LUMFIZA-99172 format. One record per atom (N, C-alpha, C): residue number from 1; atom name; x, y, z. Coordinates in steps of 0.05 Angstrom, whole numbers. Layout:
<pts>
fimi,nudo,u,v,w
NUM,CA,X,Y,Z;
...
</pts>
This chain:
<pts>
fimi,nudo,u,v,w
1,N,2768,2167,1756;
1,CA,2762,2137,1763;
1,C,2730,2135,1762;
2,N,2715,2121,1751;
2,CA,2686,2109,1763;
2,C,2677,2098,1781;
3,N,2661,2111,1794;
3,CA,2654,2098,1824;
3,C,2633,2081,1820;
4,N,2639,2057,1833;
4,CA,2616,2033,1834;
4,C,2590,2042,1843;
5,N,2574,2030,1823;
5,CA,2545,2035,1833;
5,C,2534,2029,1857;
6,N,2520,2047,1874;
6,CA,2512,2041,1901;
6,C,2490,2023,1898;
7,N,2473,2014,1929;
7,CA,2453,1999,1917;
7,C,2434,2006,1911;
8,N,2410,1995,1904;
8,CA,2383,2006,1899;
8,C,2366,1989,1913;
9,N,2348,2007,1937;
9,CA,2333,1998,1945;
9,C,2302,2000,1931;
10,N,2296,1968,1937;
10,CA,2264,1972,1920;
10,C,2238,1966,1945;
11,N,2229,1990,1954;
11,CA,2205,1981,1970;
11,C,2178,1971,1958;
12,N,2168,1953,1973;
12,CA,2140,1930,1959;
12,C,2126,1957,1985;
13,N,2118,1976,1976;
13,CA,2110,1993,1999;
13,C,2074,1992,2005;
14,N,2063,1977,1993;
14,CA,2034,1970,2002;
14,C,2042,1947,2030;
15,N,2056,1922,2016;
15,CA,2062,1905,2043;
15,C,2072,1925,2063;
16,N,2087,1949,2064;
16,CA,2101,1958,2085;
16,C,2083,1978,2101;
17,N,2063,1988,2084;
17,CA,2044,2005,2098;
17,C,2021,1990,2108;
18,N,2009,1968,2103;
18,CA,1990,1945,2113;
18,C,2006,1942,2142;
19,N,2035,1934,2137;
19,CA,2045,1923,2165;
19,C,2048,1946,2185;
20,N,2054,1964,2176;
20,CA,2050,1993,2192;
20,C,2021,2000,2209;
21,N,2006,1994,2190;
21,CA,1976,2002,2199;
21,C,1968,1977,2221;
22,N,1970,1959,2219;
22,CA,1974,1934,2234;
22,C,1988,1935,2254;
23,N,2016,1949,2257;
23,CA,2026,1938,2278;
23,C,2035,1959,2293;
24,N,2027,1986,2284;
24,CA,2025,2013,2300;
24,C,2001,2015,2315;
25,N,2006,2028,2339;
25,CA,1974,2032,2352;
25,C,1962,2051,2338;
26,N,1932,2051,2343;
26,CA,1926,2073,2333;
26,C,1939,2102,2337;
27,N,1941,2117,2323;
27,CA,1946,2154,2324;
27,C,1937,2163,2303;
28,N,1921,2190,2315;
28,CA,1910,2207,2297;
28,C,1922,2241,2303;
29,N,1916,2245,2281;
29,CA,1937,2271,2279;
29,C,1911,2298,2289;
30,N,1925,2318,2294;
30,CA,1906,2341,2304;
30,C,1877,2340,2290;
31,N,1869,2336,2272;
31,CA,1845,2336,2257;
31,C,1828,2316,2264;
32,N,1846,2292,2275;
32,CA,1828,2271,2288;
32,C,1834,2241,2254;
33,N,1856,2257,2239;
33,CA,1859,2234,2220;
33,C,1878,2219,2229;
34,N,1874,2187,2224;
34,CA,1887,2170,2233;
34,C,1916,2169,2214;
35,N,1937,2176,2232;
35,CA,1960,2176,2220;
35,C,1981,2148,2225;
36,N,1981,2125,2238;
36,CA,1992,2102,2245;
36,C,2009,2089,2227;
37,N,1997,2087,2198;
37,CA,2008,2077,2174;
37,C,2029,2097,2163;
38,N,2023,2120,2167;
38,CA,2044,2141,2159;
38,C,2065,2138,2177;
39,N,2066,2141,2196;
39,CA,2084,2139,2220;
39,C,2102,2114,2213;
40,N,2091,2094,2216;
40,CA,2102,2070,2213;
40,C,2120,2069,2185;
41,N,2112,2070,2165;
41,CA,2121,2077,2139;
41,C,2142,2093,2140;
42,N,2136,2114,2145;
42,CA,2167,2133,2154;
42,C,2186,2126,2169;
43,N,2180,2108,2197;
43,CA,2205,2102,2203;
43,C,2211,2074,2199;
44,N,2196,2058,2187;
44,CA,2210,2033,2170;
44,C,2233,2052,2149;
45,N,2232,2066,2138;
45,CA,2240,2079,2110;
45,C,2268,2089,2126;
46,N,2265,2102,2147;
46,CA,2286,2116,2156;
46,C,2307,2096,2167;
47,N,2295,2067,2183;
47,CA,2315,2049,2192;
47,C,2330,2038,2170;
48,N,2311,2036,2152;
48,CA,2321,2010,2121;
48,C,2347,2034,2115;
49,N,2343,2062,2112;
49,CA,2354,2079,2098;
49,C,2389,2081,2117;
50,N,2380,2086,2142;
50,CA,2405,2085,2161;
50,C,2423,2058,2162;
51,N,2406,2035,2160;
51,CA,2426,2015,2165;
51,C,2435,1999,2138;
52,N,2422,2009,2113;
52,CA,2436,2001,2087;
52,C,2452,2021,2072;
53,N,2438,2042,2071;
53,CA,2454,2064,2062;
53,C,2447,2065,2027;
54,N,2426,2059,2016;
54,CA,2420,2050,1994;
54,C,2427,2083,1978;
55,N,2441,2085,1955;
55,CA,2445,2111,1935;
55,C,2417,2116,1922;
56,N,2404,2099,1916;
56,CA,2377,2093,1896;
56,C,2356,2081,1921;
57,N,2337,2090,1918;
57,CA,2302,2082,1932;
57,C,2286,2088,1912;
58,N,2266,2070,1913;
58,CA,2243,2067,1897;
58,C,2225,2057,1912;
59,N,2201,2073,1918;
59,CA,2169,2063,1935;
59,C,2154,2050,1907;
60,N,2153,2022,1904;
60,CA,2139,2012,1881;
60,C,2114,2014,1884;
61,N,2090,2019,1867;
61,CA,2066,2018,1884;
61,C,2047,2000,1858;
62,N,2019,1992,1873;
62,CA,2006,1977,1862;
62,C,1988,1992,1844;
63,N,1991,2000,1820;
63,CA,1969,2017,1798;
63,C,1949,1994,1797;
64,N,1950,1970,1796;
64,CA,1932,1945,1794;
64,C,1944,1928,1807;
65,N,1921,1933,1837;
65,CA,1927,1906,1855;
65,C,1926,1888,1849;
66,N,1905,1881,1827;
66,CA,1891,1852,1816;
66,C,1884,1854,1789;
67,N,1909,1849,1768;
67,CA,1909,1856,1744;
67,C,1887,1838,1729;
68,N,1875,1854,1713;
68,CA,1858,1831,1700;
68,C,1861,1805,1679;
69,N,1891,1814,1670;
69,CA,1903,1795,1651;
69,C,1912,1766,1670;
70,N,1918,1773,1701;
70,CA,1921,1754,1713;
70,C,1892,1734,1719;
71,N,1872,1757,1728;
71,CA,1849,1740,1739;
71,C,1839,1724,1714;
72,N,1841,1737,1686;
72,CA,1825,1720,1661;
72,C,1838,1693,1663;
73,N,1868,1692,1673;
73,CA,1879,1667,1673;
73,C,1870,1649,1696;
74,N,1867,1664,1716;
74,CA,1859,1647,1744;
74,C,1838,1665,1760;
75,N,1817,1662,1753;
75,CA,1796,1671,1767;
75,C,1792,1682,1790;
76,N,1807,1654,1805;
76,CA,1805,1662,1837;
76,C,1828,1673,1849;
77,N,1846,1689,1833;
77,CA,1865,1697,1842;
77,C,1862,1726,1855;
78,N,1868,1727,1884;
78,CA,1860,1752,1904;
78,C,1830,1756,1904;
79,N,1815,1733,1897;
79,CA,1787,1739,1896;
79,C,1780,1741,1921;
80,N,1785,1732,1943;
80,CA,1777,1730,1975;
80,C,1774,1765,1973;
81,N,1798,1780,1962;
81,CA,1802,1805,1972;
81,C,1784,1829,1964;
82,N,1767,1815,1944;
82,CA,1748,1839,1930;
82,C,1721,1847,1946;
83,N,1714,1875,1946;
83,CA,1697,1888,1955;
83,C,1677,1889,1937;
84,N,1650,1866,1937;
84,CA,1634,1881,1915;
84,C,1624,1901,1914;
85,N,1618,1920,1895;
85,CA,1604,1941,1900;
85,C,1590,1941,1873;
86,N,1595,1941,1849;
86,CA,1579,1938,1813;
86,C,1589,1915,1804;
87,N,1577,1904,1795;
87,CA,1586,1886,1772;
87,C,1598,1893,1749;
88,N,1593,1926,1741;
88,CA,1605,1935,1713;
88,C,1628,1954,1731;
89,N,1636,1951,1753;
89,CA,1654,1967,1769;
89,C,1689,1956,1774;
90,N,1702,1964,1767;
90,CA,1732,1950,1769;
90,C,1730,1941,1795;
91,N,1749,1914,1800;
91,CA,1750,1904,1831;
91,C,1762,1930,1851;
92,N,1751,1930,1876;
92,CA,1759,1945,1899;
92,C,1769,1930,1917;
93,N,1797,1934,1922;
93,CA,1809,1915,1948;
93,C,1796,1926,1971;
94,N,1787,1904,1995;
94,CA,1783,1906,2016;
94,C,1809,1926,2034;
95,N,1806,1947,2039;
95,CA,1822,1961,2052;
95,C,1811,1977,2073;
96,N,1817,1973,2104;
96,CA,1808,1984,2125;
96,C,1802,2015,2114;
97,N,1778,2028,2124;
97,CA,1781,2055,2119;
97,C,1797,2076,2131;
98,N,1808,2067,2160;
98,CA,1826,2081,2175;
98,C,1852,2082,2160;
99,N,1864,2060,2147;
99,CA,1884,2058,2128;
99,C,1877,2073,2096;
100,N,1858,2065,2087;
100,CA,1844,2081,2064;
100,C,1855,2107,2061;
101,N,1847,2122,2084;
101,CA,1839,2152,2081;
101,C,1874,2162,2089;
102,N,1900,2147,2101;
102,CA,1920,2149,2098;
102,C,1945,2146,2073;
103,N,1929,2131,2050;
103,CA,1948,2131,2032;
103,C,1958,2155,2019;
104,N,1936,2176,2012;
104,CA,1940,2201,2000;
104,C,1964,2215,2011;
105,N,1959,2217,2038;
105,CA,1978,2228,2059;
105,C,2006,2218,2054;
106,N,2012,2187,2056;
106,CA,2033,2176,2047;
106,C,2050,2188,2022;
107,N,2032,2190,2004;
107,CA,2046,2200,1979;
107,C,2048,2224,1975;
108,N,2032,2238,1988;
108,CA,2041,2273,1990;
108,C,2064,2274,2004;
109,N,2074,2261,2027;
109,CA,2098,2260,2044;
109,C,2126,2249,2029;
110,N,2112,2228,2012;
110,CA,2140,2225,1989;
110,C,2144,2241,1973;
111,N,2126,2247,1961;
111,CA,2132,2270,1936;
111,C,2141,2292,1952;
112,N,2141,2304,1978;
112,CA,2151,2324,1988;
112,C,2177,2322,1994;
113,N,2181,2291,2000;
113,CA,2218,2288,2006;
113,C,2231,2286,1977;
114,N,2219,2281,1961;
114,CA,2227,2274,1931;
114,C,2235,2250,1932;
115,N,2218,2226,1942;
115,CA,2228,2200,1938;
115,C,2212,2188,1918;
116,N,2224,2172,1907;
116,CA,2212,2161,1882;
116,C,2196,2144,1877;
117,N,2172,2148,1874;
117,CA,2147,2130,1877;
117,C,2139,2118,1841;
118,N,2143,2096,1843;
118,CA,2131,2089,1813;
118,C,2117,2064,1805;
119,N,2093,2063,1795;
119,CA,2079,2040,1788;
119,C,2071,2043,1760;
120,N,2054,2026,1745;
120,CA,2051,2018,1719;
120,C,2020,2003,1719;
121,N,2012,2023,1700;
121,CA,1981,2018,1696;
121,C,1978,1983,1686;
122,N,1966,1967,1696;
122,CA,1963,1941,1690;
122,C,1974,1919,1699;
123,N,1988,1937,1725;
123,CA,2011,1914,1729;
123,C,2011,1917,1769;
124,N,2020,1901,1784;
124,CA,2026,1902,1815;
124,C,2045,1909,1818;
125,N,2057,1925,1842;
125,CA,2083,1931,1856;
125,C,2101,1907,1847;
126,N,2092,1885,1856;
126,CA,2113,1856,1854;
126,C,2122,1857,1828;
127,N,2108,1872,1805;
127,CA,2126,1870,1778;
127,C,2135,1889,1763;
128,N,2131,1918,1778;
128,CA,2146,1941,1779;
128,C,2175,1931,1794;
129,N,2180,1915,1818;
129,CA,2195,1910,1827;
129,C,2216,1891,1813;
130,N,2208,1867,1799;
130,CA,2217,1847,1783;
130,C,2226,1866,1761;
131,N,2216,1883,1753;
131,CA,2222,1897,1721;
131,C,2253,1916,1735;
132,N,2250,1924,1756;
132,CA,2272,1952,1762;
132,C,2296,1927,1774;
133,N,2290,1903,1793;
133,CA,2310,1877,1796;
133,C,2328,1873,1767;
134,N,2308,1865,1749;
134,CA,2324,1851,1726;
134,C,2334,1866,1714;
135,N,2328,1890,1706;
135,CA,2342,1913,1687;
135,C,2369,1925,1708;
136,N,2372,1927,1732;
136,CA,2386,1941,1748;
136,C,2419,1937,1739;
137,N,2427,1950,1741;
137,CA,2458,1957,1733;
137,C,2477,1956,1762;
138,N,2457,1951,1786;
138,CA,2474,1960,1810;
138,C,2463,1931,1832;
139,N,2478,1930,1852;
139,CA,2463,1916,1869;
139,C,2434,1924,1875;
140,N,2423,1905,1888;
140,CA,2390,1910,1895;
140,C,2384,1895,1925;
141,N,2366,1908,1934;
141,CA,2353,1903,1957;
141,C,2321,1908,1957;
142,N,2312,1884,1957;
142,CA,2273,1885,1957;
142,C,2270,1883,1989;
143,N,2257,1897,1996;
143,CA,2245,1899,2024;
143,C,2217,1896,2017;
144,N,2202,1870,2030;
144,CA,2179,1863,2028;
144,C,2170,1834,2043;
145,N,2146,1834,2051;
145,CA,2134,1814,2070;
145,C,2125,1794,2050;
146,N,2126,1797,2031;
146,CA,2118,1778,2010;
146,C,2137,1757,1991;
147,N,2124,1732,2004;
147,CA,2143,1707,1995;
147,C,2148,1703,1971;
148,N,2124,1714,1954;
148,CA,2131,1712,1925;
148,C,2154,1725,1912;
149,N,2172,1744,1924;
149,CA,2186,1758,1909;
149,C,2219,1738,1916;
150,N,2214,1721,1923;
150,CA,2241,1705,1929;
150,C,2250,1698,1906;
151,N,2231,1693,1886;
151,CA,2236,1685,1859;
151,C,2254,1706,1844;
152,N,2258,1729,1857;
152,CA,2279,1751,1849;
152,C,2303,1751,1857;
153,N,2310,1728,1881;
153,CA,2337,1728,1890;
153,C,2353,1722,1868;
154,N,2378,1731,1872;
154,CA,2401,1734,1849;
154,C,2421,1730,1860;
155,N,2442,1709,1872;
155,CA,2466,1718,1881;
155,C,2488,1728,1864;
156,N,2482,1718,1840;
156,CA,2506,1727,1817;
156,C,2500,1759,1810;
157,N,2482,1769,1810;
157,CA,2471,1796,1810;
157,C,2465,1812,1836;
158,N,2473,1802,1852;
158,CA,2475,1815,1881;
158,C,2444,1829,1883;
159,N,2423,1809,1880;
159,CA,2393,1821,1884;
159,C,2390,1801,1907;
160,N,2379,1813,1933;
160,CA,2369,1793,1945;
160,C,2348,1815,1960;
161,N,2328,1794,1984;
161,CA,2305,1808,1994;
161,C,2310,1814,2025;
162,N,2300,1832,2029;
162,CA,2301,1839,2060;
162,C,2270,1833,2069;
163,N,2275,1810,2079;
163,CA,2242,1797,2085;
163,C,2234,1813,2116;
164,N,2214,1820,2115;
164,CA,2203,1833,2139;
164,C,2187,1823,2153;
165,N,2175,1798,2147;
165,CA,2151,1785,2162;
165,C,2151,1784,2185;
166,N,2167,1783,2202;
166,CA,2172,1788,2232;
166,C,2177,1809,2239;
167,N,2175,1827,2215;
167,CA,2182,1861,2231;
167,C,2206,1874,2215;
168,N,2202,1904,2216;
168,CA,2231,1910,2197;
168,C,2254,1909,2221;
169,N,2249,1909,2237;
169,CA,2271,1907,2261;
169,C,2277,1882,2262;
170,N,2266,1865,2256;
170,CA,2282,1838,2256;
170,C,2278,1817,2228;
171,N,2285,1835,2207;
171,CA,2278,1824,2180;
171,C,2302,1809,2181;
172,N,2301,1790,2153;
172,CA,2314,1770,2147;
172,C,2329,1785,2116;
173,N,2357,1770,2118;
173,CA,2368,1782,2084;
173,C,2367,1746,2072;
174,N,2349,1748,2051;
174,CA,2344,1726,2040;
174,C,2363,1722,2009;
175,N,2380,1700,2015;
175,CA,2395,1700,1993;
175,C,2393,1669,1978;
176,N,2406,1661,1959;
176,CA,2395,1635,1953;
176,C,2402,1615,1971;
177,N,2424,1610,1986;
177,CA,2429,1598,2005;
177,C,2402,1592,2031;
178,N,2397,1620,2039;
178,CA,2377,1621,2051;
178,C,2344,1608,2048;
179,N,2342,1610,2017;
179,CA,2318,1597,2009;
179,C,2326,1572,2006;
180,N,2343,1558,2000;
180,CA,2354,1530,2003;
180,C,2346,1513,2021;
181,N,2360,1528,2044;
181,CA,2364,1524,2072;
181,C,2325,1515,2082;
182,N,2317,1538,2071;
182,CA,2291,1543,2090;
182,C,2266,1523,2075;
183,N,2271,1521,2042;
183,CA,2257,1505,2024;
183,C,2267,1482,2012;
184,N,2293,1476,2017;
184,CA,2302,1458,1994;
184,C,2307,1457,1961;
185,N,2299,1483,1954;
185,CA,2303,1491,1929;
185,C,2327,1514,1925;
186,N,2331,1522,1896;
186,CA,2343,1551,1884;
186,C,2322,1566,1886;
187,N,2326,1595,1890;
187,CA,2308,1620,1892;
187,C,2298,1616,1863;
188,N,2308,1609,1842;
188,CA,2299,1611,1816;
188,C,2277,1597,1808;
189,N,2272,1571,1829;
189,CA,2258,1557,1830;
189,C,2229,1561,1836;
190,N,2231,1580,1854;
190,CA,2209,1596,1874;
190,C,2182,1590,1860;
191,N,2180,1603,1844;
191,CA,2156,1613,1828;
191,C,2146,1585,1822;
192,N,2157,1558,1809;
192,CA,2144,1541,1810;
192,C,2136,1527,1831;
193,N,2151,1534,1851;
193,CA,2151,1517,1882;
193,C,2122,1526,1893;
194,N,2110,1554,1893;
194,CA,2089,1566,1896;
194,C,2065,1558,1891;
195,N,2072,1554,1858;
195,CA,2054,1548,1841;
195,C,2045,1522,1851;
196,N,2064,1500,1856;
196,CA,2058,1475,1862;
196,C,2042,1480,1887;
197,N,2054,1484,1909;
197,CA,2037,1485,1939;
197,C,2020,1502,1939;
198,N,2012,1522,1924;
198,CA,1990,1546,1930;
198,C,2000,1565,1948;
199,N,1984,1588,1951;
199,CA,1977,1611,1969;
199,C,1949,1617,1975;
200,N,1936,1609,1996;
200,CA,1911,1620,1999;
200,C,1918,1650,1997;
201,N,1932,1664,2014;
201,CA,1930,1687,2010;
201,C,1939,1702,1984;
202,N,1936,1689,1966;
202,CA,1936,1699,1943;
202,C,1911,1684,1920;
203,N,1897,1672,1931;
203,CA,1881,1654,1917;
203,C,1895,1631,1901;
204,N,1915,1624,1904;
204,CA,1922,1609,1888;
204,C,1921,1579,1898;
205,N,1907,1555,1883;
205,CA,1893,1541,1899;
205,C,1921,1508,1903;
206,N,1944,1519,1883;
206,CA,1960,1499,1885;
206,C,1950,1474,1871;
207,N,1968,1451,1872;
207,CA,1960,1421,1864;
207,C,1954,1411,1890;
208,N,1927,1395,1887;
208,CA,1912,1384,1909;
208,C,1934,1356,1921;
209,N,1939,1358,1938;
209,CA,1955,1337,1955;
209,C,1984,1339,1955;
210,N,1991,1364,1944;
210,CA,2019,1364,1942;
210,C,2027,1395,1960;
211,N,2045,1388,1977;
211,CA,2054,1410,1996;
211,C,2081,1411,1993;
212,N,2089,1432,2010;
212,CA,2122,1437,2008;
212,C,2140,1421,1996;
213,N,2141,1392,2015;
213,CA,2161,1381,2010;
213,C,2155,1355,1991;
214,N,2134,1358,1975;
214,CA,2130,1343,1946;
214,C,2142,1360,1933;
215,N,2131,1384,1940;
215,CA,2140,1400,1913;
215,C,2173,1406,1906;
216,N,2184,1415,1928;
216,CA,2211,1411,1938;
216,C,2222,1381,1916;
217,N,2211,1360,1934;
217,CA,2233,1339,1915;
217,C,2223,1338,1887;
218,N,2200,1340,1877;
218,CA,2197,1347,1851;
218,C,2216,1364,1837;
219,N,2213,1387,1841;
219,CA,2231,1411,1826;
219,C,2264,1404,1826;
220,N,2271,1386,1856;
220,CA,2297,1372,1851;
220,C,2302,1353,1830;
221,N,2279,1341,1830;
221,CA,2288,1313,1810;
221,C,2278,1320,1781;
222,N,2264,1345,1778;
222,CA,2260,1349,1747;
222,C,2260,1376,1739;
223,N,2274,1388,1751;
223,CA,2284,1423,1753;
223,C,2266,1446,1748;
224,N,2244,1439,1737;
224,CA,2224,1464,1734;
224,C,2196,1446,1729;
225,N,2169,1467,1724;
225,CA,2149,1459,1720;
225,C,2152,1445,1691;
226,N,2160,1448,1676;
226,CA,2159,1444,1649;
226,C,2164,1416,1654;
227,N,2193,1402,1665;
227,CA,2207,1379,1668;
227,C,2186,1365,1682;
228,N,2179,1373,1704;
228,CA,2154,1360,1725;
228,C,2132,1353,1703;
229,N,2119,1368,1692;
229,CA,2090,1363,1669;
229,C,2107,1338,1651;
230,N,2121,1346,1640;
230,CA,2135,1320,1623;
230,C,2139,1293,1633;
231,N,2146,1298,1657;
231,CA,2150,1269,1669;
231,C,2128,1256,1679;
232,N,2110,1274,1678;
232,CA,2077,1261,1687;
232,C,2067,1239,1663;
233,N,2076,1256,1637;
233,CA,2063,1241,1610;
233,C,2083,1225,1611;
234,N,2103,1216,1616;
234,CA,2122,1202,1606;
234,C,2125,1176,1624;
235,N,2112,1158,1619;
235,CA,2105,1130,1631;
235,C,2138,1115,1640;
236,N,2163,1122,1632;
236,CA,2187,1120,1637;
236,C,2207,1137,1658;
237,N,2185,1151,1663;
237,CA,2197,1182,1688;
237,C,2198,1164,1714;
238,N,2218,1175,1731;
238,CA,2221,1160,1756;
238,C,2204,1181,1777;
239,N,2176,1182,1776;
239,CA,2148,1194,1785;
239,C,2128,1171,1791;
240,N,2126,1171,1819;
240,CA,2112,1152,1828;
240,C,2083,1154,1819;
241,N,2059,1138,1823;
241,CA,2037,1136,1819;
241,C,2018,1162,1826;
242,N,2029,1165,1851;
242,CA,2008,1185,1872;
242,C,2014,1210,1859;
243,N,2039,1232,1855;
243,CA,2044,1246,1846;
243,C,2040,1253,1818;
244,N,2048,1229,1805;
244,CA,2040,1229,1771;
244,C,2008,1239,1765;
245,N,1988,1223,1787;
245,CA,1955,1226,1780;
245,C,1952,1258,1793;
246,N,1969,1265,1812;
246,CA,1964,1292,1821;
246,C,1966,1320,1797;
247,N,1992,1315,1788;
247,CA,2002,1332,1769;
247,C,1983,1327,1743;
248,N,1973,1309,1737;
248,CA,1958,1301,1711;
248,C,1927,1319,1716;
249,N,1916,1317,1738;
249,CA,1891,1322,1747;
249,C,1898,1355,1754;
250,N,1914,1361,1758;
250,CA,1914,1396,1761;
250,C,1924,1407,1727;
251,N,1927,1392,1701;
251,CA,1936,1400,1681;
251,C,1925,1427,1673;
252,N,1894,1430,1679;
252,CA,1885,1456,1675;
252,C,1897,1481,1687;
253,N,1901,1475,1717;
253,CA,1909,1498,1728;
253,C,1945,1504,1733;
254,N,1960,1479,1716;
254,CA,1981,1487,1715;
254,C,1987,1496,1689;
255,N,1975,1499,1666;
255,CA,1975,1511,1642;
255,C,1972,1537,1645;
256,N,1959,1546,1665;
256,CA,1952,1577,1668;
256,C,1975,1591,1693;
257,N,1975,1578,1713;
257,CA,1983,1592,1738;
257,C,2014,1595,1743;
258,N,2028,1581,1726;
258,CA,2056,1596,1727;
258,C,2059,1621,1714;
259,N,2045,1627,1689;
259,CA,2049,1660,1685;
259,C,2035,1678,1706;
260,N,2011,1669,1719;
260,CA,2007,1684,1735;
260,C,2015,1694,1764;
261,N,2034,1671,1777;
261,CA,2055,1672,1796;
261,C,2073,1685,1787;
262,N,2092,1687,1767;
262,CA,2117,1696,1753;
262,C,2115,1722,1756;
263,N,2133,1736,1768;
263,CA,2129,1771,1765;
263,C,2144,1779,1741;
264,N,2127,1796,1728;
264,CA,2146,1813,1706;
264,C,2174,1829,1713;
265,N,2186,1817,1687;
265,CA,2214,1833,1687;
265,C,2225,1847,1663;
266,N,2208,1853,1647;
266,CA,2206,1867,1622;
266,C,2184,1890,1622;
267,N,2178,1900,1647;
267,CA,2156,1921,1636;
267,C,2183,1953,1629;
268,N,2169,1965,1615;
268,CA,2187,1991,1611;
268,C,2179,2010,1626;
269,N,2197,2014,1651;
269,CA,2193,2035,1667;
269,C,2204,2061,1658;
270,N,2209,2071,1637;
270,CA,2219,2089,1632;
270,C,2254,2100,1645;
271,N,2251,2126,1649;
271,CA,2274,2131,1661;
271,C,2275,2150,1686;
272,N,2257,2141,1711;
272,CA,2258,2161,1738;
272,C,2277,2165,1748;
273,N,2284,2181,1765;
273,CA,2300,2193,1781;
273,C,2305,2180,1813;
274,N,2312,2158,1802;
274,CA,2311,2142,1830;
274,C,2327,2146,1854;
275,N,2347,2168,1854;
275,CA,2367,2173,1873;
275,C,2348,2178,1897;
276,N,2361,2174,1919;
276,CA,2357,2180,1939;
276,C,2368,2212,1948;
277,N,2343,2227,1946;
277,CA,2352,2256,1955;
277,C,2371,2259,1982;
278,N,2384,2276,1985;
278,CA,2399,2283,2007;
278,C,2396,2305,2024;
279,N,2366,2316,2018;
279,CA,2352,2335,2032;
279,C,2326,2333,2019;
280,N,2309,2338,2036;
280,CA,2273,2341,2020;
280,C,2275,2359,2005;
281,N,2262,2348,1980;
281,CA,2262,2371,1961;
281,C,2238,2395,1959;
282,N,2220,2391,1981;
282,CA,2206,2415,1992;
282,C,2206,2413,2018;
283,N,2223,2427,2033;
283,CA,2221,2428,2061;
283,C,2207,2440,2075;
284,N,2190,2463,2059;
284,CA,2164,2474,2070;
284,C,2145,2457,2073;
285,N,2133,2436,2051;
285,CA,2116,2426,2044;
285,C,2124,2401,2063;
286,N,2139,2392,2073;
286,CA,2153,2374,2085;
286,C,2144,2377,2123;
287,N,2143,2399,2122;
287,CA,2144,2416,2152;
287,C,2113,2419,2156;
288,N,2099,2431,2136;
288,CA,2066,2438,2136;
288,C,2053,2410,2144;
289,N,2058,2389,2122;
289,CA,2058,2365,2129;
289,C,2054,2346,2158;
290,N,2085,2351,2162;
290,CA,2083,2346,2196;
290,C,2068,2359,2211;
291,N,2063,2378,2211;
291,CA,2049,2401,2227;
291,C,2020,2389,2224;
292,N,2012,2391,2201;
292,CA,1979,2380,2198;
292,C,1976,2361,2208;
293,N,1988,2338,2202;
293,CA,1976,2309,2211;
293,C,1988,2306,2242;
294,N,2008,2317,2258;
294,CA,2023,2312,2278;
294,C,2043,2284,2277;
295,N,2058,2292,2255;
295,CA,2073,2267,2245;
295,C,2107,2285,2250;
296,N,2111,2304,2260;
296,CA,2134,2320,2258;
296,C,2158,2299,2263;
297,N,2152,2279,2285;
297,CA,2179,2261,2300;
297,C,2188,2248,2277;
298,N,2171,2228,2263;
298,CA,2180,2214,2238;
298,C,2192,2230,2212;
299,N,2176,2253,2205;
299,CA,2189,2268,2190;
299,C,2216,2279,2196;
300,N,2224,2281,2215;
300,CA,2247,2295,2231;
300,C,2267,2277,2227;
301,N,2265,2254,2241;
301,CA,2278,2219,2236;
301,C,2282,2223,2209;
302,N,2265,2221,2185;
302,CA,2277,2217,2160;
302,C,2294,2235,2150;
303,N,2283,2262,2150;
303,CA,2296,2285,2148;
303,C,2326,2286,2156;
304,N,2333,2275,2182;
304,CA,2364,2274,2194;
304,C,2378,2243,2178;
305,N,2368,2225,2174;
305,CA,2369,2203,2152;
305,C,2388,2206,2134;
306,N,2364,2222,2115;
306,CA,2376,2231,2086;
306,C,2392,2252,2089;
307,N,2399,2268,2107;
307,CA,2416,2287,2105;
307,C,2445,2287,2118;
308,N,2443,2255,2129;
308,CA,2465,2249,2143;
308,C,2486,2235,2130;
</pts>
């Protein structure tokens, strides 16, 4: 008898280690290296694995935090996060140095444990998550503090978001009912909703004069962005002069923004081994990293969780 597939847990890794860095007090290893983000991320993973017992786990990675194809469409996209170094150099994200030095340590620890890390050149972690979720043949939990990923929620396919904006210990299980209660729309409409409303954290200006309530009303009436734009051009459509004028005035933005906001779902990710290890891949390396950086406790907790 074939066993039913277990749950796939997809981690928005950068979202989590940023949250750990800012949420965990400064801690330094024996050599003075800051390790609060490392400790926090490992403890987050331990808690989530203990609570949800996924059979598969992927740390999704930002190989490109600000893909050029998105910037070409919308130059303001994440523009406020760029550190200007040289005009001919790739965009560099503004990351506090005490966090930046921890990212290689995080990768080393994940590799030693045998936890799958997947990124794709030219794409963000959101796109990796979207492609895994769309192509999965099993239930999916997406762990993130990013609202943009609400667009991936799909009750029929058992894809949900574990939303950690208030902390991993106070996370919320986001389903379509949750999105509808919170925003008055279906999850499948969330990308269009975000496009209309805008999001300063991503450099999305939105449509001037249209906030969440109006965006939800328009989507409830016309279904999606194409329907809204078509209504703005139809003099007989049930659309007041105020919203009609605002949609028309934002025509250039609305021509490109939906592509920028939509998470990719069709990336070829190959066939990585996503199974959660039942024991650390390299126990000696795990122990060495734990000792070198003074992270023995979180390493031990994660070891106990995956071995139990």
